[in-house]
C-alpha positions as CSV (number, residue, x, y, z in Angstrom):
1,M,0.0,0.0,0.0
2,L,2.9,2.4,0.6
3,E,3.7,2.2,-3.1
4,E,0.8,4.5,-3.9
5,L,2.4,7.2,-1.8
6,S,5.4,7.5,-4.0
7,T,3.5,8.7,-7.1
8,A,0.3,10.2,-5.7
9,R,-0.4,13.8,-4.6
10,K,0.2,13.8,-0.9
11,V,1.1,15.9,2.2
12,V,3.3,14.9,5.0
13,G,3.0,15.9,8.6
14,V,0.3,16.8,11.1
15,K,-0.2,20.5,10.1
16,Q,-0.5,19.8,6.4
17,S,-2.7,16.8,6.9
18,L,-5.1,18.7,9.2
19,R,-5.3,21.5,6.6
20,A,-6.1,18.9,3.9
21,L,-8.7,17.2,6.0
22,R,-10.4,20.4,7.0
23,G,-10.4,21.6,3.3
24,G,-11.9,18.4,2.1
25,E,-8.9,17.4,0.0
26,A,-7.9,14.3,1.8
27,K,-8.7,10.9,0.3
28,K,-6.8,8.6,2.7
29,V,-4.7,9.0,5.8
30,F,-1.7,6.8,6.8
31,L,-1.0,6.9,10.6
32,A,2.3,5.6,12.0
33,C,1.8,2.9,14.7
34,D,4.8,4.2,16.7
35,A,3.8,7.9,16.7
36,D,3.0,9.7,19.9
37,P,-0.8,9.4,20.5
38,A,-0.8,13.1,21.6
39,V,0.5,14.0,18.2
40,I,-1.8,12.0,16.0
41,G,-4.9,12.5,18.2
42,R,-6.0,15.6,16.4
43,I,-5.7,13.8,13.1
44,E,-7.7,10.8,14.3
45,A,-10.5,13.2,15.4
46,A,-10.6,14.8,12.0
47,C,-10.8,11.6,10.0
48,A,-14.5,10.8,10.4
49,A,-15.2,10.7,6.6
50,V,-11.8,9.5,5.4
51,E,-10.2,6.1,5.2
52,V,-7.4,5.6,7.8
53,E,-4.6,3.0,7.4
54,R,-2.4,2.0,10.3
55,G,0.4,-0.4,10.8
56,Y,3.4,1.4,9.3
57,T,6.3,2.9,11.3
58,M,7.2,6.5,11.2
59,A,10.4,5.6,9.3
60,Q,8.4,3.7,6.7
61,L,5.9,6.6,6.3
62,G,8.7,9.2,6.1
63,S,10.5,7.2,3.4
64,A,7.3,6.7,1.4
65,G,6.4,10.3,1.8
66,G,9.8,11.3,0.3
67,I,11.4,12.9,3.4
68,A,14.6,11.9,5.2
69,V,13.0,11.7,8.7
70,G,10.1,9.8,10.2
71,A,6.5,11.0,9.7
72,A,3.6,10.5,12.0
73,V,1.1,11.0,9.2
74,V,1.0,11.0,5.4
75,T,-2.3,12.0,3.7
76,L,-3.2,11.2,0.1
77,L,-5.0,14.0,-1.7
78,D,-7.9,13.8,-4.1
79,G,-6.9,14.2,-7.8
């Protein structure tokens, strides 16, 4: 499933993901299983109408999102 992150339109990180969720641009959210619950709690609360996938580490999401550090959340965008 992470393969789709390499070519799709996406945002990485909590702030950008919240902006996409609130703006109705988010299609799917990937949450890291090893992220601090306090960090991803706001994202979880905003994901009522969006598919959420868990089970990847922060290192895996960061790499799939194209950044050199771990990521707590990566959000696929519509279009």
